[in-house]
PDB file of N, CA, C and O in Angstrom:
ATOM      1  N   MET A   1       0.841  -1.164   0.000  1.00  0.00           N
ATOM      2  CA  MET A   1       0.000   0.000   0.000  1.00  0.00           C
ATOM      3  C   MET A   1       0.888   1.230   0.000  1.00  0.00           C
ATOM      4  O   MET A   1       2.043   1.177   0.424  1.00  0.00           O
ATOM      5  N   ARG A   2       0.347   2.324  -0.474  1.00  0.00           N
ATOM      6  CA  ARG A   2       1.097   3.578  -0.554  1.00  0.00           C
ATOM      7  C   ARG A   2       0.532   4.556   0.471  1.00  0.00           C
ATOM      8  O   ARG A   2      -0.677   4.779   0.536  1.00  0.00           O
ATOM      9  N   ILE A   3       1.419   5.130   1.261  1.00  0.00           N
ATOM     10  CA  ILE A   3       1.030   6.065   2.314  1.00  0.00           C
ATOM     11  C   ILE A   3       1.694   7.414   2.055  1.00  0.00           C
ATOM     12  O   ILE A   3       2.895   7.483   1.793  1.00  0.00           O
ATOM     13  N   GLU A   4       0.908   8.480   2.129  1.00  0.00           N
ATOM     14  CA  GLU A   4       1.453   9.828   1.992  1.00  0.00           C
ATOM     15  C   GLU A   4       2.002  10.288   3.332  1.00  0.00           C
ATOM     16  O   GLU A   4       1.336  10.187   4.362  1.00  0.00           O
ATOM     17  N   LEU A   5       3.237  10.797   3.300  1.00  0.00           N
ATOM     18  CA  LEU A   5       3.890  11.264   4.519  1.00  0.00           C
ATOM     19  C   LEU A   5       4.604  12.574   4.246  1.00  0.00           C
ATOM     20  O   LEU A   5       5.159  12.771   3.165  1.00  0.00           O
ATOM     21  N   ASP A   6       4.592  13.471   5.224  1.00  0.00           N
ATOM     22  CA  ASP A   6       5.385  14.681   5.080  1.00  0.00           C
ATOM     23  C   ASP A   6       6.807  14.411   5.578  1.00  0.00           C
ATOM     24  O   ASP A   6       7.097  13.328   6.088  1.00  0.00           O
ATOM     25  N   SER A   7       7.670  15.382   5.429  1.00  0.00           N
ATOM     26  CA  SER A   7       9.084  15.161   5.761  1.00  0.00           C
ATOM     27  C   SER A   7       9.292  14.870   7.246  1.00  0.00           C
ATOM     28  O   SER A   7      10.153  14.061   7.591  1.00  0.00           O
ATOM     29  N   ARG A   8       8.526  15.508   8.133  1.00  0.00           N
ATOM     30  CA  ARG A   8       8.661  15.254   9.576  1.00  0.00           C
ATOM     31  C   ARG A   8       8.214  13.834   9.922  1.00  0.00           C
ATOM     32  O   ARG A   8       8.861  13.160  10.725  1.00  0.00           O
ATOM     33  N   GLU A   9       7.133  13.384   9.333  1.00  0.00           N
ATOM     34  CA  GLU A   9       6.655  12.024   9.577  1.00  0.00           C
ATOM     35  C   GLU A   9       7.685  11.001   9.110  1.00  0.00           C
ATOM     36  O   GLU A   9       7.944  10.010   9.795  1.00  0.00           O
ATOM     37  N   LYS A  10       8.269  11.248   7.941  1.00  0.00           N
ATOM     38  CA  LYS A  10       9.314  10.345   7.436  1.00  0.00           C
ATOM     39  C   LYS A  10      10.519  10.343   8.379  1.00  0.00           C
ATOM     40  O   LYS A  10      11.116   9.295   8.627  1.00  0.00           O
ATOM     41  N   GLU A  11      10.869  11.503   8.894  1.00  0.00           N
ATOM     42  CA  GLU A  11      11.994  11.620   9.829  1.00  0.00           C
ATOM     43  C   GLU A  11      11.721  10.825  11.109  1.00  0.00           C
ATOM     44  O   GLU A  11      12.597  10.109  11.594  1.00  0.00           O
ATOM     45  N   LEU A  12      10.520  10.950  11.650  1.00  0.00           N
ATOM     46  CA  LEU A  12      10.169  10.210  12.870  1.00  0.00           C
ATOM     47  C   LEU A  12      10.211   8.706  12.636  1.00  0.00           C
ATOM     48  O   LEU A  12      10.720   7.959  13.472  1.00  0.00           O
ATOM     49  N   ILE A  13       9.685   8.264  11.514  1.00  0.00           N
ATOM     50  CA  ILE A  13       9.703   6.833  11.200  1.00  0.00           C
ATOM     51  C   ILE A  13      11.133   6.348  11.073  1.00  0.00           C
ATOM     52  O   ILE A  13      11.493   5.308  11.625  1.00  0.00           O
ATOM     53  N   HIS A  14      11.941   7.094  10.353  1.00  0.00           N
ATOM     54  CA  HIS A  14      13.343   6.711  10.152  1.00  0.00           C
ATOM     55  C   HIS A  14      14.094   6.625  11.478  1.00  0.00           C
ATOM     56  O   HIS A  14      14.924   5.737  11.675  1.00  0.00           O
ATOM     57  N   LYS A  15      13.798   7.547  12.379  1.00  0.00           N
ATOM     58  CA  LYS A  15      14.508   7.594  13.655  1.00  0.00           C
ATOM     59  C   LYS A  15      14.035   6.535  14.656  1.00  0.00           C
ATOM     60  O   LYS A  15      14.851   5.982  15.393  1.00  0.00           O
ATOM     61  N   TYR A  16      12.739   6.248  14.693  1.00  0.00           N
ATOM     62  CA  TYR A  16      12.197   5.395  15.750  1.00  0.00           C
ATOM     63  C   TYR A  16      11.770   3.994  15.319  1.00  0.00           C
ATOM     64  O   TYR A  16      11.350   3.197  16.157  1.00  0.00           O
ATOM     65  N   TRP A  17      11.866   3.687  14.049  1.00  0.00           N
ATOM     66  CA  TRP A  17      11.599   2.309  13.602  1.00  0.00           C
ATOM     67  C   TRP A  17      12.954   1.646  13.461  1.00  0.00           C
ATOM     68  O   TRP A  17      13.590   1.717  12.409  1.00  0.00           O
ATOM     69  N   TYR A  18      13.387   1.005  14.524  1.00  0.00           N
ATOM     70  CA  TYR A  18      14.764   0.530  14.632  1.00  0.00           C
ATOM     71  C   TYR A  18      15.102  -0.588  13.654  1.00  0.00           C
ATOM     72  O   TYR A  18      16.275  -0.790  13.341  1.00  0.00           O
ATOM     73  N   VAL A  19      14.116  -1.309  13.171  1.00  0.00           N
ATOM     74  CA  VAL A  19      14.373  -2.422  12.252  1.00  0.00           C
ATOM     75  C   VAL A  19      13.731  -2.160  10.884  1.00  0.00           C
ATOM     76  O   VAL A  19      13.197  -3.069  10.249  1.00  0.00           O
ATOM     77  N   VAL A  20      13.796  -0.908  10.451  1.00  0.00           N
ATOM     78  CA  VAL A  20      13.190  -0.529   9.180  1.00  0.00           C
ATOM     79  C   VAL A  20      13.791  -1.353   8.031  1.00  0.00           C
ATOM     80  O   VAL A  20      15.013  -1.425   7.904  1.00  0.00           O
ATOM     81  N   PRO A  21      12.951  -1.974   7.195  1.00  0.00           N
ATOM     82  CA  PRO A  21      13.457  -2.721   6.041  1.00  0.00           C
ATOM     83  C   PRO A  21      14.206  -1.794   5.082  1.00  0.00           C
ATOM     84  O   PRO A  21      13.857  -0.622   4.944  1.00  0.00           O
ATOM     85  N   LYS A  22      15.228  -2.323   4.428  1.00  0.00           N
ATOM     86  CA  LYS A  22      16.081  -1.512   3.555  1.00  0.00           C
ATOM     87  C   LYS A  22      15.295  -0.813   2.453  1.00  0.00           C
ATOM     88  O   LYS A  22      15.566   0.346   2.137  1.00  0.00           O
ATOM     89  N   ASN A  23      14.316  -1.516   1.861  1.00  0.00           N
ATOM     90  CA  ASN A  23      13.565  -0.898   0.768  1.00  0.00           C
ATOM     91  C   ASN A  23      12.748   0.304   1.252  1.00  0.00           C
ATOM     92  O   ASN A  23      12.545   1.260   0.502  1.00  0.00           O
ATOM     93  N   ILE A  24      12.290   0.257   2.480  1.00  0.00           N
ATOM     94  CA  ILE A  24      11.527   1.381   3.023  1.00  0.00           C
ATOM     95  C   ILE A  24      12.471   2.486   3.491  1.00  0.00           C
ATOM     96  O   ILE A  24      12.157   3.669   3.358  1.00  0.00           O
ATOM     97  N   LYS A  25      13.610   2.110   4.032  1.00  0.00           N
ATOM     98  CA  LYS A  25      14.589   3.101   4.478  1.00  0.00           C
ATOM     99  C   LYS A  25      15.001   4.016   3.331  1.00  0.00           C
ATOM    100  O   LYS A  25      15.122   5.228   3.507  1.00  0.00           O
ATOM    101  N   SER A  26      15.216   3.431   2.162  1.00  0.00           N
ATOM    102  CA  SER A  26      15.612   4.249   1.008  1.00  0.00           C
ATOM    103  C   SER A  26      14.496   5.211   0.609  1.00  0.00           C
ATOM    104  O   SER A  26      14.772   6.308   0.122  1.00  0.00           O
ATOM    105  N   GLN A  27      13.239   4.813   0.808  1.00  0.00           N
ATOM    106  CA  GLN A  27      12.117   5.705   0.503  1.00  0.00           C
ATOM    107  C   GLN A  27      12.035   6.838   1.527  1.00  0.00           C
ATOM    108  O   GLN A  27      11.680   7.965   1.182  1.00  0.00           O
ATOM    109  N   LEU A  28      12.361   6.540   2.770  1.00  0.00           N
ATOM    110  CA  LEU A  28      12.284   7.542   3.836  1.00  0.00           C
ATOM    111  C   LEU A  28      13.339   8.627   3.680  1.00  0.00           C
ATOM    112  O   LEU A  28      13.076   9.792   3.982  1.00  0.00           O
ATOM    113  N   VAL A  29      14.516   8.267   3.219  1.00  0.00           N
ATOM    114  CA  VAL A  29      15.598   9.251   3.102  1.00  0.00           C
ATOM    115  C   VAL A  29      15.546  10.030   1.797  1.00  0.00           C
ATOM    116  O   VAL A  29      16.266  11.016   1.642  1.00  0.00           O
ATOM    117  N   ASN A  30      14.713   9.608   0.859  1.00  0.00           N
ATOM    118  CA  ASN A  30      14.537  10.332  -0.396  1.00  0.00           C
ATOM    119  C   ASN A  30      13.695  11.574  -0.127  1.00  0.00           C
ATOM    120  O   ASN A  30      12.490  11.473   0.108  1.00  0.00           O
ATOM    121  N   LYS A  31      14.323  12.739  -0.162  1.00  0.00           N
ATOM    122  CA  LYS A  31      13.657  13.999   0.193  1.00  0.00           C
ATOM    123  C   LYS A  31      12.542  14.374  -0.782  1.00  0.00           C
ATOM    124  O   LYS A  31      11.582  15.038  -0.392  1.00  0.00           O
ATOM    125  N   ARG A  32      12.656  13.965  -2.022  1.00  0.00           N
ATOM    126  CA  ARG A  32      11.650  14.330  -3.028  1.00  0.00           C
ATOM    127  C   ARG A  32      10.413  13.455  -2.958  1.00  0.00           C
ATOM    128  O   ARG A  32       9.350  13.834  -3.450  1.00  0.00           O
ATOM    129  N   ARG A  33      10.545  12.307  -2.358  1.00  0.00           N
ATOM    130  CA  ARG A  33       9.443  11.357  -2.312  1.00  0.00           C
ATOM    131  C   ARG A  33       8.419  11.766  -1.257  1.00  0.00           C
ATOM    132  O   ARG A  33       8.782  12.058  -0.117  1.00  0.00           O
ATOM    133  N   LYS A  34       7.148  11.788  -1.630  1.00  0.00           N
ATOM    134  CA  LYS A  34       6.067  12.185  -0.730  1.00  0.00           C
ATOM    135  C   LYS A  34       5.240  10.990  -0.264  1.00  0.00           C
ATOM    136  O   LYS A  34       4.309  11.155   0.525  1.00  0.00           O
ATOM    137  N   THR A  35       5.566   9.796  -0.739  1.00  0.00           N
ATOM    138  CA  THR A  35       4.839   8.588  -0.355  1.00  0.00           C
ATOM    139  C   THR A  35       5.834   7.491   0.012  1.00  0.00           C
ATOM    140  O   THR A  35       7.012   7.545  -0.340  1.00  0.00           O
ATOM    141  N   VAL A  36       5.324   6.503   0.726  1.00  0.00           N
ATOM    142  CA  VAL A  36       6.114   5.318   1.068  1.00  0.00           C
ATOM    143  C   VAL A  36       5.257   4.110   0.743  1.00  0.00           C
ATOM    144  O   VAL A  36       4.092   4.038   1.134  1.00  0.00           O
ATOM    145  N   ASP A  37       5.837   3.165   0.028  1.00  0.00           N
ATOM    146  CA  ASP A  37       5.165   1.906  -0.270  1.00  0.00           C
ATOM    147  C   ASP A  37       5.524   0.914   0.831  1.00  0.00           C
ATOM    148  O   ASP A  37       6.700   0.672   1.100  1.00  0.00           O
ATOM    149  N   ILE A  38       4.500   0.342   1.463  1.00  0.00           N
ATOM    150  CA  ILE A  38       4.722  -0.517   2.611  1.00  0.00           C
ATOM    151  C   ILE A  38       3.713  -1.664   2.593  1.00  0.00           C
ATOM    152  O   ILE A  38       2.552  -1.479   2.229  1.00  0.00           O
ATOM    153  N   GLU A  39       4.165  -2.828   2.984  1.00  0.00           N
ATOM    154  CA  GLU A  39       3.289  -4.001   3.066  1.00  0.00           C
ATOM    155  C   GLU A  39       2.483  -3.946   4.364  1.00  0.00           C
ATOM    156  O   GLU A  39       2.942  -3.370   5.351  1.00  0.00           O
ATOM    157  N   PRO A  40       1.290  -4.536   4.371  1.00  0.00           N
ATOM    158  CA  PRO A  40       0.450  -4.501   5.580  1.00  0.00           C
ATOM    159  C   PRO A  40       1.148  -5.025   6.838  1.00  0.00           C
ATOM    160  O   PRO A  40       0.982  -4.443   7.910  1.00  0.00           O
ATOM    161  N   ASP A  41       1.913  -6.094   6.735  1.00  0.00           N
ATOM    162  CA  ASP A  41       2.627  -6.614   7.911  1.00  0.00           C
ATOM    163  C   ASP A  41       3.681  -5.630   8.408  1.00  0.00           C
ATOM    164  O   ASP A  41       3.874  -5.474   9.614  1.00  0.00           O
ATOM    165  N   GLU A  42       4.361  -4.968   7.474  1.00  0.00           N
ATOM    166  CA  GLU A  42       5.363  -3.979   7.845  1.00  0.00           C
ATOM    167  C   GLU A  42       4.697  -2.779   8.527  1.00  0.00           C
ATOM    168  O   GLU A  42       5.244  -2.207   9.471  1.00  0.00           O
ATOM    169  N   LEU A  43       3.527  -2.413   8.043  1.00  0.00           N
ATOM    170  CA  LEU A  43       2.803  -1.296   8.642  1.00  0.00           C
ATOM    171  C   LEU A  43       2.427  -1.607  10.093  1.00  0.00           C
ATOM    172  O   LEU A  43       2.556  -0.752  10.969  1.00  0.00           O
ATOM    173  N   LYS A  44       1.969  -2.812  10.339  1.00  0.00           N
ATOM    174  CA  LYS A  44       1.631  -3.218  11.716  1.00  0.00           C
ATOM    175  C   LYS A  44       2.867  -3.167  12.612  1.00  0.00           C
ATOM    176  O   LYS A  44       2.784  -2.713  13.753  1.00  0.00           O
ATOM    177  N   ASP A  45       4.015  -3.629  12.106  1.00  0.00           N
ATOM    178  CA  ASP A  45       5.268  -3.559  12.869  1.00  0.00           C
ATOM    179  C   ASP A  45       5.628  -2.107  13.175  1.00  0.00           C
ATOM    180  O   ASP A  45       5.991  -1.773  14.303  1.00  0.00           O
ATOM    181  N   LEU A  46       5.523  -1.258  12.169  1.00  0.00           N
ATOM    182  CA  LEU A  46       5.852   0.153  12.338  1.00  0.00           C
ATOM    183  C   LEU A  46       4.973   0.792  13.408  1.00  0.00           C
ATOM    184  O   LEU A  46       5.476   1.502  14.279  1.00  0.00           O
ATOM    185  N   ILE A  47       3.678   0.549  13.348  1.00  0.00           N
ATOM    186  CA  ILE A  47       2.760   1.110  14.340  1.00  0.00           C
ATOM    187  C   ILE A  47       3.148   0.637  15.746  1.00  0.00           C
ATOM    188  O   ILE A  47       3.110   1.415  16.700  1.00  0.00           O
ATOM    189  N   GLY A  48       3.516  -0.628  15.866  1.00  0.00           N
ATOM    190  CA  GLY A  48       3.935  -1.164  17.159  1.00  0.00           C
ATOM    191  C   GLY A  48       5.181  -0.481  17.693  1.00  0.00           C
ATOM    192  O   GLY A  48       5.232  -0.126  18.871  1.00  0.00           O
ATOM    193  N   TYR A  49       6.183  -0.292  16.852  1.00  0.00           N
ATOM    194  CA  TYR A  49       7.419   0.372  17.286  1.00  0.00           C
ATOM    195  C   TYR A  49       7.164   1.819  17.693  1.00  0.00           C
ATOM    196  O   TYR A  49       7.669   2.280  18.717  1.00  0.00           O
ATOM    197  N   LEU A  50       6.371   2.540  16.880  1.00  0.00           N
ATOM    198  CA  LEU A  50       6.103   3.937  17.196  1.00  0.00           C
ATOM    199  C   LEU A  50       5.264   4.069  18.468  1.00  0.00           C
ATOM    200  O   LEU A  50       5.486   4.981  19.265  1.00  0.00           O
ATOM    201  N   SER A  51       4.310   3.170  18.660  1.00  0.00           N
ATOM    202  CA  SER A  51       3.490   3.194  19.876  1.00  0.00           C
ATOM    203  C   SER A  51       4.345   2.941  21.111  1.00  0.00           C
ATOM    204  O   SER A  51       4.188   3.615  22.129  1.00  0.00           O
ATOM    205  N   LEU A  52       5.235   1.984  21.021  1.00  0.00           N
ATOM    206  CA  LEU A  52       6.135   1.680  22.130  1.00  0.00           C
ATOM    207  C   LEU A  52       6.992   2.895  22.464  1.00  0.00           C
ATOM    208  O   LEU A  52       7.139   3.256  23.631  1.00  0.00           O
ATOM    209  N   GLU A  53       7.552   3.520  21.441  1.00  0.00           N
ATOM    210  CA  GLU A  53       8.382   4.704  21.654  1.00  0.00           C
ATOM    211  C   GLU A  53       7.555   5.835  22.257  1.00  0.00           C
ATOM    212  O   GLU A  53       8.022   6.540  23.151  1.00  0.00           O
ATOM    213  N   CYS A  54       6.350   6.005  21.778  1.00  0.00           N
ATOM    214  CA  CYS A  54       5.447   7.052  22.275  1.00  0.00           C
ATOM    215  C   CYS A  54       5.185   6.875  23.764  1.00  0.00           C
ATOM    216  O   CYS A  54       5.169   7.851  24.514  1.00  0.00           O
ATOM    217  N   ASN A  55       4.980   5.642  24.192  1.00  0.00           N
ATOM    218  CA  ASN A  55       4.670   5.362  25.590  1.00  0.00           C
ATOM    219  C   ASN A  55       5.870   5.482  26.520  1.00  0.00           C
ATOM    220  O   ASN A  55       5.706   5.559  27.738  1.00  0.00           O
ATOM    221  N   HIS A  56       7.072   5.500  25.958  1.00  0.00           N
ATOM    222  CA  HIS A  56       8.271   5.529  26.800  1.00  0.00           C
ATOM    223  C   HIS A  56       9.121   6.784  26.650  1.00  0.00           C
ATOM    224  O   HIS A  56      10.179   6.886  27.271  1.00  0.00           O
ATOM    225  N   CYS A  57       8.680   7.737  25.839  1.00  0.00           N
ATOM    226  CA  CYS A  57       9.528   8.924  25.663  1.00  0.00           C
ATOM    227  C   CYS A  57       9.253   9.939  26.771  1.00  0.00           C
ATOM    228  O   CYS A  57       8.171   9.958  27.357  1.00  0.00           O
ATOM    229  N   ASN A  58      10.237  10.773  27.045  1.00  0.00           N
ATOM    230  CA  ASN A  58      10.158  11.752  28.128  1.00  0.00           C
ATOM    231  C   ASN A  58       9.600  13.096  27.678  1.00  0.00           C
ATOM    232  O   ASN A  58       9.240  13.927  28.512  1.00  0.00           O
ATOM    233  N   SER A  59       9.526  13.313  26.387  1.00  0.00           N
ATOM    234  CA  SER A  59       9.069  14.594  25.849  1.00  0.00           C
ATOM    235  C   SER A  59       7.586  14.524  25.492  1.00  0.00           C
ATOM    236  O   SER A  59       7.168  13.682  24.697  1.00  0.00           O
ATOM    237  N   ASN A  60       6.802  15.412  26.084  1.00  0.00           N
ATOM    238  CA  ASN A  60       5.370  15.443  25.770  1.00  0.00           C
ATOM    239  C   ASN A  60       5.120  15.799  24.314  1.00  0.00           C
ATOM    240  O   ASN A  60       4.218  15.243  23.688  1.00  0.00           O
ATOM    241  N   SER A  61       5.906  16.718  23.768  1.00  0.00           N
ATOM    242  CA  SER A  61       5.696  17.122  22.376  1.00  0.00           C
ATOM    243  C   SER A  61       6.033  15.977  21.422  1.00  0.00           C
ATOM    244  O   SER A  61       5.329  15.767  20.434  1.00  0.00           O
ATOM    245  N   LEU A  62       7.104  15.234  21.709  1.00  0.00           N
ATOM    246  CA  LEU A  62       7.446  14.085  20.877  1.00  0.00           C
ATOM    247  C   LEU A  62       6.385  12.997  21.002  1.00  0.00           C
ATOM    248  O   LEU A  62       6.002  12.378  20.009  1.00  0.00           O
ATOM    249  N   ALA A  63       5.916  12.767  22.216  1.00  0.00           N
ATOM    250  CA  ALA A  63       4.864  11.775  22.424  1.00  0.00           C
ATOM    251  C   ALA A  63       3.620  12.138  21.631  1.00  0.00           C
ATOM    252  O   ALA A  63       2.978  11.264  21.047  1.00  0.00           O
ATOM    253  N   PHE A  64       3.272  13.424  21.606  1.00  0.00           N
ATOM    254  CA  PHE A  64       2.116  13.883  20.844  1.00  0.00           C
ATOM    255  C   PHE A  64       2.328  13.641  19.351  1.00  0.00           C
ATOM    256  O   PHE A  64       1.432  13.141  18.672  1.00  0.00           O
ATOM    257  N   GLU A  65       3.505  13.990  18.839  1.00  0.00           N
ATOM    258  CA  GLU A  65       3.808  13.776  17.421  1.00  0.00           C
ATOM    259  C   GLU A  65       3.728  12.296  17.043  1.00  0.00           C
ATOM    260  O   GLU A  65       3.138  11.932  16.026  1.00  0.00           O
ATOM    261  N   LEU A  66       4.329  11.456  17.877  1.00  0.00           N
ATOM    262  CA  LEU A  66       4.317  10.021  17.596  1.00  0.00           C
ATOM    263  C   LEU A  66       2.896   9.456  17.670  1.00  0.00           C
ATOM    264  O   LEU A  66       2.522   8.595  16.874  1.00  0.00           O
ATOM    265  N   ASP A  67       2.116   9.941  18.621  1.00  0.00           N
ATOM    266  CA  ASP A  67       0.738   9.488  18.752  1.00  0.00           C
ATOM    267  C   ASP A  67      -0.082   9.882  17.522  1.00  0.00           C
ATOM    268  O   ASP A  67      -0.857   9.076  17.008  1.00  0.00           O
ATOM    269  N   GLU A  68       0.085  11.105  17.056  1.00  0.00           N
ATOM    270  CA  GLU A  68      -0.612  11.568  15.852  1.00  0.00           C
ATOM    271  C   GLU A  68      -0.216  10.723  14.637  1.00  0.00           C
ATOM    272  O   GLU A  68      -1.065  10.362  13.821  1.00  0.00           O
ATOM    273  N   LEU A  69       1.062  10.417  14.526  1.00  0.00           N
ATOM    274  CA  LEU A  69       1.537   9.596  13.414  1.00  0.00           C
ATOM    275  C   LEU A  69       0.967   8.185  13.511  1.00  0.00           C
ATOM    276  O   LEU A  69       0.570   7.609  12.498  1.00  0.00           O
ATOM    277  N   CYS A  70       0.924   7.634  14.697  1.00  0.00           N
ATOM    278  CA  CYS A  70       0.336   6.302  14.887  1.00  0.00           C
ATOM    279  C   CYS A  70      -1.128   6.281  14.462  1.00  0.00           C
ATOM    280  O   CYS A  70      -1.579   5.346  13.801  1.00  0.00           O
ATOM    281  N   GLU A  71      -1.863   7.319  14.846  1.00  0.00           N
ATOM    282  CA  GLU A  71      -3.274   7.389  14.471  1.00  0.00           C
ATOM    283  C   GLU A  71      -3.437   7.447  12.956  1.00  0.00           C
ATOM    284  O   GLU A  71      -4.327   6.807  12.397  1.00  0.00           O
ATOM    285  N   LYS A  72      -2.592   8.201  12.309  1.00  0.00           N
ATOM    286  CA  LYS A  72      -2.646   8.298  10.843  1.00  0.00           C
ATOM    287  C   LYS A  72      -2.368   6.933  10.218  1.00  0.00           C
ATOM    288  O   LYS A  72      -3.085   6.500   9.316  1.00  0.00           O
ATOM    289  N   LEU A  73      -1.329   6.261  10.699  1.00  0.00           N
ATOM    290  CA  LEU A  73      -0.961   4.954  10.144  1.00  0.00           C
ATOM    291  C   LEU A  73      -2.023   3.909  10.454  1.00  0.00           C
ATOM    292  O   LEU A  73      -2.290   3.039   9.625  1.00  0.00           O
ATOM    293  N   GLU A  74      -2.634   3.980  11.632  1.00  0.00           N
ATOM    294  CA  GLU A  74      -3.706   3.050  11.977  1.00  0.00           C
ATOM    295  C   GLU A  74      -4.907   3.245  11.054  1.00  0.00           C
ATOM    296  O   GLU A  74      -5.594   2.282  10.713  1.00  0.00           O
ATOM    297  N   TYR A  75      -5.158   4.478  10.654  1.00  0.00           N
ATOM    298  CA  TYR A  75      -6.238   4.751   9.707  1.00  0.00           C
ATOM    299  C   TYR A  75      -5.956   4.024   8.389  1.00  0.00           C
ATOM    300  O   TYR A  75      -6.837   3.359   7.844  1.00  0.00           O
ATOM    301  N   TYR A  76      -4.733   4.152   7.882  1.00  0.00           N
ATOM    302  CA  TYR A  76      -4.351   3.455   6.653  1.00  0.00           C
ATOM    303  C   TYR A  76      -4.489   1.945   6.835  1.00  0.00           C
ATOM    304  O   TYR A  76      -4.980   1.249   5.946  1.00  0.00           O
ATOM    305  N   ASP A  77      -4.058   1.447   7.981  1.00  0.00           N
ATOM    306  CA  ASP A  77      -4.110   0.014   8.241  1.00  0.00           C
ATOM    307  C   ASP A  77      -5.562  -0.472   8.294  1.00  0.00           C
ATOM    308  O   ASP A  77      -5.881  -1.541   7.772  1.00  0.00           O
ATOM    309  N   HIS A  78      -6.411   0.290   8.906  1.00  0.00           N
ATOM    310  CA  HIS A  78      -7.812  -0.109   9.076  1.00  0.00           C
ATOM    311  C   HIS A  78      -8.610  -0.016   7.787  1.00  0.00           C
ATOM    312  O   HIS A  78      -9.482  -0.847   7.533  1.00  0.00           O
ATOM    313  N   TYR A  79      -8.320   0.990   6.971  1.00  0.00           N
ATOM    314  CA  TYR A  79      -9.127   1.236   5.773  1.00  0.00           C
ATOM    315  C   TYR A  79      -8.438   0.841   4.467  1.00  0.00           C
ATOM    316  O   TYR A  79      -8.834   1.291   3.392  1.00  0.00           O
ATOM    317  N   ARG A  80      -7.418   0.011   4.562  1.00  0.00           N
ATOM    318  CA  ARG A  80      -6.748  -0.428   3.327  1.00  0.00           C
ATOM    319  C   ARG A  80      -7.700  -1.308   2.519  1.00  0.00           C
ATOM    320  O   ARG A  80      -8.585  -1.968   3.064  1.00  0.00           O
ATOM    321  N   HIS A  81      -7.493  -1.294   1.226  1.00  0.00           N
ATOM    322  CA  HIS A  81      -8.371  -2.086   0.340  1.00  0.00           C
ATOM    323  C   HIS A  81      -7.647  -3.288  -0.189  1.00  0.00           C
ATOM    324  O   HIS A  81      -8.220  -4.070  -0.947  1.00  0.00           O
TER     325      HIS A  81
END
């Protein structure tokens, strides 16, 4: 599936998804790319990693950003066709 992400969202994913697959990592670091192609299983893993980080970070603003990103990704996961 293809997910639209802004540069900050891509940065957060790149930083906090510790086991990001190589094919997705290259999409995240491509500054011109506005979408990421991701498999449903990979999306579930990503949501899990970001949720874990959100629950354990010390910064309220970072926790808010990660939570918002998780909600966006969960929407894609729930409504994928």
